[in-house]
N, C-alpha and C positions, 0 to 999 in steps of 0.2 A: 550490896552495892557492887557494881561491876567496874572493873578497871577499863582504861581506854583500849587496851589490846583485846580484852574479852569483848568489849562492845563492838570493835571493828570486825572481829571474827564473826560475831552474831549478825551484824549488818550484812556481811558477805553471804552468810548462809540464808538470810531472809530474802535475798534478791530473787531467788527462784521460787519462792513461796507464792501461792495464790492468796488473795484477800479472802479471809473466811469470817471475819468479824465485822459487822456493820453497825454503826451508830446512826440512828435516824433522827427525825425531828423531835422526838420525845427526849432525846439526850441519853445519858447513861442511866438506864433503868435496871431493876433487879434482874430482869430477863437477860439483859446484855452482860451483866456481871456473872450470872450463872453460866451463860454460854462461854464467856471468856475463861472462867475457872475450869470448866470441863475441857476446853481445848488446851489450856496450859498443862493440865494434868496428863492429857493424852500425847501432847507433842513437844512441850517445853517452849516452843517458839511460835508465836502467832502474829500474823499480819492483819491489821484492821484498817477500816476506812470510815471517815466521818462524811456522811452524805451532805450535799450542798444545802439542803433545806434545814439542817440542824442549826440550833441556836448557839452552839458552843464551838470553840476552835479545836482542832485536832490535838493540840498540846493539853488543853483542859480535859478533854475526853481521855487521853492517855494517862494523865496524872490521876484522874478519878478512878479509872479501872485499876491502875497500879495500886492505889491506896486500898481499894476494896478487896483485891485478890492477893496482895502481897507480892506482886510481880515487880520487875524492873523494866522501865522504859528504855528500849535500846535506841530508837531513833524516831523522829517525826519529820517527815518530808512531805510538803504539800498537804494533801488531805489524808495521807496514809501514815500509820504508826506501827511500830513493832514492839511486842512485849515478850519478855523472857522470865520464866520461873523454873528453877530446878525441879525435876520430877523423879521420884524414886522408881516409878513404873518404867520410865524411859531408861533409867540407869540399869535396871534389872534386865531389860531387853538387850541393851548394849553389852552387858556382861555375858549373856547367853550366846550372843552371836560373835563375841570376841572383838567388838568394835569399841570397847570401853577405852577411855583415855588411859594410856599407860604412863607411869612415871618414868621420866628419863633416867637412865643409869648415870650415876655420877662419873664424870670424866676425871681421870687422874691428872693432877697438876704437874706431875713429874714427867714432863715431855723430854725424851732423851735428846732430841735435836736441839731444843732450846738450852738444855743443860750443857751440851757441848759448846754451843755458841757462847753462853755465859762464861764457861771456863776459859775459852780462848780469849775473850775480852778481858777477863781478870788478869791472865798471864801477860797480855800486851800492856795493860795498865801498869802492872808492877815493873815491867821492863822499861817503860817510859819514865816512871818515877825514879828508878835506879839510874838511868842515863841522865836525867835532869839533875839528880843529886850529885853525880860525878862531875858534870860540867859546872855546876854551881861551886863545888869544892875547888875545882881547877881555877875558876875565876877568882875565888877568894885568895888562893895561894899566889896567883900572879899579882894580885893587888898588893899583897903583903910584900912580895919581892920588890915591886916597884917602889913601895914606900921605904923599904930598907935602902935601896939604891939612892934615893933622893936624900935620905938622911946621911949617907956616906959622902955624897957629893957636897952637901952643905957643911959638913964638918971638916 
């Protein structure tokens, strides 16, 4: 099963492909399945077309071929459809030519710039908290003094 990102990438790759698989009025026959299987093994990505005189829709033809060959349907637009199936043969060729997909190297999460920013923010936060605590204590002390003065006036 393909993810949406993989499907989008394969659709982009299929834009430049020529239509090589044709489904005629007889529908999805064994010959069409064999041809699709051979092309998927050789290329991984195949673009097909359902001719106007065929009795089934492009979606039905795509689903039938996918089920018979074990491929994934990438897209169906109008009368054309795109199929994908991973091929060991194509992967071996990519490995030989150095075009194989390489795994990305993990990026360290310890970014020194962000670390410095975080440290400065923490220091600023502590300073704000100390300042607020000081003024809070000053306000409490003033309130206590006022209360004592009131009590002295009343007595």
